[in-house]
C-alpha positions in Angstrom: 36.7 27.4 -28.8 33.6 25.5 -27.9 30.6 27.8 -27.5 29.0 27.7 -24.1 25.9 26.3 -24.1 23.0 28.6 -22.1 20.0 27.2 -20.5 16.6 28.8 -22.0 14.7 30.7 -20.0 11.0 31.9 -19.6 11.5 34.9 -21.0 13.7 33.4 -23.9 10.3 31.6 -24.3 8.2 34.8 -23.9 10.2 35.8 -26.9 9.9 32.9 -29.2 6.2 32.3 -28.7 5.8 36.1 -29.4 3.5 36.7 -26.1 3.8 38.3 -22.6 5.9 36.9 -19.9 2.9 36.4 -17.9 1.0 34.4 -20.5 3.9 31.9 -20.4 3.7 31.8 -16.9 -0.2 30.6 -16.9 0.7 27.8 -19.5 3.6 26.5 -17.3 1.3 26.6 -14.4 -1.8 24.8 -16.3 -3.9 28.3 -16.0 -6.2 29.1 -18.4 -5.2 31.3 -21.7 -6.7 31.2 -25.0 -6.0 28.3 -26.8 -3.9 29.8 -29.6 -1.6 31.5 -26.9 -1.0 27.7 -25.5 -0.5 26.3 -28.6 2.6 28.7 -29.4 3.7 28.7 -25.7 3.9 24.6 -26.2 5.6 24.6 -29.5 8.4 27.4 -28.1 8.8 25.1 -25.3 9.8 22.1 -27.1 11.4 24.0 -29.8 13.8 26.0 -27.1 13.8 22.5 -24.7 12.7 24.9 -21.9 12.4 22.8 -18.6 10.1 24.2 -15.9 12.2 24.6 -12.5 9.6 23.1 -9.9 11.9 24.5 -7.2 11.6 27.6 -8.1 7.8 27.3 -8.6 7.6 25.7 -4.9 9.3 29.0 -3.7 6.7 31.1 -5.1 3.7 29.3 -3.9 5.1 27.7 -0.7 4.8 24.3 -2.3 7.5 21.6 -3.2 5.3 19.7 -5.0 7.1 16.6 -3.6 5.5 14.2 -1.2 7.6 11.5 1.1 6.8 7.8 1.6 7.9 5.9 4.5 7.7 2.2 3.8 9.1 -0.8 5.9 10.7 -2.1 2.4 10.4 -2.2 -1.3 11.5 -6.4 -1.5 8.1 -7.1 -0.2 5.6 -7.5 -2.8 2.7 -5.8 -1.0 4.6 -2.5 0.2 6.1 -2.0 -3.5 3.1 -2.7 -5.0 1.9 0.3 -2.4 4.4 2.6 -3.6 4.1 1.8 -7.5 0.2 3.2 -7.0 0.9 6.0 -4.6 3.6 7.4 -7.3 1.2 7.2 -9.8 -1.4 8.9 -7.7 1.1 11.7 -7.1 2.3 12.0 -10.7 -1.4 12.5 -11.8 -1.2 15.3 -9.5 2.2 16.7 -10.6 3.6 16.1 -7.8 7.0 13.8 -7.1 7.6 11.1 -4.8 10.2 10.8 -1.8 10.5 7.3 -1.2 12.0 6.2 2.0 12.9 2.5 2.6 13.2 1.9 6.9 13.7 -1.9 7.0 11.3 -1.8 10.1 14.4 0.1 11.6 12.4 2.4 14.1 14.9 5.1 14.5 15.6 5.3 11.4 11.8 6.0 10.6 11.7 9.0 12.8 15.5 10.3 10.8 13.1 9.9 7.5 10.2 11.8 9.3 12.6 14.9 10.1 14.6 14.6 6.7 11.6 15.0 4.9 10.8 18.1 7.0 14.2 19.3 6.3 13.3 19.2 2.7 10.0 21.1 2.7 7.9 18.5 1.6 4.3 19.0 1.3 3.1 16.1 3.1 3.8 12.5 4.2 2.3 9.1 4.1 3.6 6.8 6.3 3.1 2.6 6.9 5.0 2.8 10.1 5.7 0.7 13.1 7.3 3.8 15.4 4.6 4.1 18.1 6.6 7.1 19.7 6.9 8.3 16.0 7.1 12.4 16.2 5.4 14.1 13.4 5.4 18.4 13.4 1.8 19.2 13.5 2.3 21.5 11.0 3.0 18.8 7.9 0.2 16.8 6.3 0.2 13.5 7.4 -1.5 10.5 6.6 -1.0 7.1 7.9 -1.6 3.7 6.9 -3.0 0.7 8.7 -2.1 2.2 12.1 -4.0 5.1 14.0 -1.9 7.6 15.1 -4.2 10.0 16.8 -7.4 12.0 16.1 -5.7 14.5 13.8 -3.9 12.1 11.6 -5.8 10.5 9.0 -5.5 6.3 8.2 -6.4 4.6 5.4 -6.6 1.2 5.5 -9.0 -2.0 4.4 -11.6 -3.7 6.1 -9.3 -6.2 7.6 -12.2 -7.2 9.8 -14.3 -7.7 7.0 -12.0 -9.7 5.3 -11.1 -11.8 7.5 -14.7 -12.5 8.2 -15.0 -13.0 4.1 -11.9 -15.9 4.7 -13.8 -17.7 6.8 -17.3 -17.7 5.1 -15.4 -18.9 1.8 -13.6 -21.8 3.4 -17.4 -22.7 4.9 -18.5 -22.1 1.5 -16.0 -24.6 -0.1 -17.0 -27.2 2.5 -14.3 -26.8 5.2 -15.0 -27.8 8.6 -12.5 -27.7 11.0 -10.0 -24.5 10.2 -6.5 -22.7 11.6 -5.4 -19.2 11.6 -1.9 -18.7 11.1 -0.2 -15.2 12.0 2.9 -13.3 12.2 3.5 -9.7 12.8 3.7 -6.7 14.6 2.2 -6.8 18.4 1.8 -3.0 17.7 -1.8 -2.3 17.5 -3.1 -1.8 14.1 -5.7 -2.2 11.7 -4.4 -5.8 10.2 -5.1 -7.0 13.7 -8.7 -7.3 12.6 -8.4 -10.1 10.5 -8.2 -12.6 13.3 -11.1 -10.9 15.0 -13.2 -10.8 11.8 -11.9 -14.8 11.2 -13.2 -15.8 14.5 -16.4 -14.3 14.1 -16.8 -16.0 10.6 -16.1 -19.0 12.2 -18.5 -18.7 15.1 -21.2 -17.7 12.4 -20.8 -20.5 10.7 -20.4 -23.0 12.5 -16.7 -24.0 12.0 -14.1 -25.3 14.6 -10.9 -23.5 14.6 -7.6 -23.5 16.1 -4.9 -20.7 16.0 -1.0 -20.2 15.5 -0.1 -16.5 16.9 3.6 -15.9 16.3 5.5 -12.2 16.5 7.5 -10.4 14.0 11.2 -12.0 14.2 10.1 -15.6 15.1 10.9 -18.7 12.8 8.3 -20.3 10.5 9.7 -23.3 12.4 7.1 -22.5 14.6 4.3 -23.1 12.0 6.0 -26.5 10.5 5.8 -27.7 14.2 2.2 -26.5 14.6 0.9 -28.3 11.6 3.0 -31.3 12.0 1.5 -31.5 15.7 -2.1 -31.8 14.0 -1.2 -34.4 11.4 -3.1 -37.7 12.5 -2.8 -41.4 10.3 -0.9 -39.2 8.0 -3.5 -36.5 7.2 -3.3 -33.2 8.6 -6.8 -32.3 10.8 -7.6 -29.0 9.4 -9.0 -29.0 5.8 -8.9 -25.0 5.6 -6.0 -22.7 6.6 -6.3 -18.5 6.8 -3.0 -17.1 6.5 -2.9 -13.3 7.8 -0.7 -12.7 4.6 -0.1 -14.0 0.9 3.6 -13.9 2.3 3.0 -16.2 5.0 0.8 -18.4 3.0 3.5 -18.8 0.3 5.4 -20.3 3.2 2.9 -22.2 4.1 2.1 -23.9 1.0 5.9 -25.0 1.3 5.2 -26.8 4.3 2.6 -28.3 3.3 3.9 -29.7 0.6 7.4 -31.2 2.8 4.6 -32.7 5.0 2.7 -34.1 2.1 -0.5 -32.8 2.1 -2.4 -32.1 -1.0 -3.4 -28.1 -2.0 -6.5 -27.4 -2.5 -7.8 -31.2 -2.3 -6.7 -32.3 1.6 -6.6 -28.4 2.8 -7.7 -25.2 1.4 -5.8 -22.1 1.8 -6.5 -18.4 1.6 -4.0 -15.5 2.4 -4.5 -12.0 2.3 -3.5 -9.0 0.3 -4.0 -9.7 -3.0 -0.3 -10.6 -4.0 0.6 -11.3 -7.9 3.4 -13.4 -9.8 5.6 -10.8 -11.5 3.5 -8.3 -10.5 0.5 -8.7 -12.4 -0.2 -12.0 -13.3 -1.9 -14.9 -11.6 -2.4 -14.7 -7.8 0.3 -16.6 -5.7 -2.9 -18.1 -3.9 -6.4 -18.0 -3.1 -6.9 -14.5 -1.3 -8.5 -11.5 0.4 -7.4 -9.1 -2.1 -6.6 -5.5 -0.6 -7.7 -2.3 -3.1 -4.4 -0.8 -3.1 -5.3 1.9 -6.3 -7.7 2.7 -4.3 -6.1 3.1 -0.9 -3.0 5.0 -3.0 -5.7 7.4 -4.5 -7.6 8.3 -0.7 -4.0 8.2 0.8 -3.1 11.2 -1.8 -6.4 12.8 -1.8 -6.1 13.1 2.3 -2.8 14.7 1.9 -3.4 17.4 -0.4 -6.8 18.1 0.0 -6.7 21.5 2.1 -10.3 22.3 3.1 -11.6 19.3 4.6 -11.3 19.5 7.9 -11.6 17.9 10.3 -10.2 14.8 8.4 -11.8 11.3 8.6 -9.6 9.6 11.4 -9.9 6.1 9.7 -11.0 5.2 6.3 -11.7 1.7 5.4 -12.3 0.2 1.8 -13.4 -2.7 0.7 -11.8 -6.5 0.0 -12.6 -8.8 -2.4 -11.8 -12.4 -2.7 -10.2 -13.9 -5.5 -9.1 -18.0 -6.6 -5.4 -18.1 -6.4 -5.3 -22.0 -7.3 -4.9 -23.2 -3.5 -9.0 -23.4 -2.8 -11.5 -25.6 -4.9 -13.2 -23.4 -7.1 -16.8 -24.6 -6.2 -17.9 -27.0 -3.8 -19.9 -30.3 -4.0 -21.0 -32.8 -1.4 
């Protein structure tokens, strides 16, 4: 007859280590004990393969050590990288992440928030698009890229400065007549400031510019038509293009190739986000880099801090420019 296997308990660990039950509890919860006691308890835990019951810990401390992350999807490189760094930041604090991928479905966002609250998560970090999202005022919430009210902190890159930096870089690289291509949500959010920052940079540097603005769901063929309409004698009249995201830039690069325009010889292209090939290799284009590790750290820090009241309504983190092959590395007259 097969012998029944019993799951080791904290009492078993205390008996194996020859210490009091309270000492085991302190070690498990990261509280200070004498070094010799800690080593004995850790050795007993390893020998018995004792597994900490985090759910039971949470009941005692009124915490579940779980945080929910709402993002539109995990196939877009920016969103997947964001999830990666937020998960790392939570793990450093012994928290687990409940990943909720909404696929831009506004009702799904609300359902996930309700589910997260029912599961007693200790907080929610959300990159959301639902202007009417309802969140219980008693649950900590940190928003990414969109201000949701004075009591919910928003963490974002300095999008205005990023747009301005793109214009300044194109000017530094010799561009005279440039274009801004945008596709995105009509919802008021921080990334919308890239447009005004770019305009400001163009005005400051004396660049002439034109814009093509599309809404989410519009066809990229509109960009192709726009660029075709600005070709004279086989050459695009723009010598520089700023795209609102690297994803847009990647599609525009393919359109330019189709139109027989050389990058960066004929036209230089800058995107926004800092997306890399295969996650950690070369940038897919020259780009304004969002500091994703810093964004993740700030989101988690604000989410878990209990004694910082009131929390800041908006935290803007600095961006940088990175060369990715679609601009000249330097400019010579």
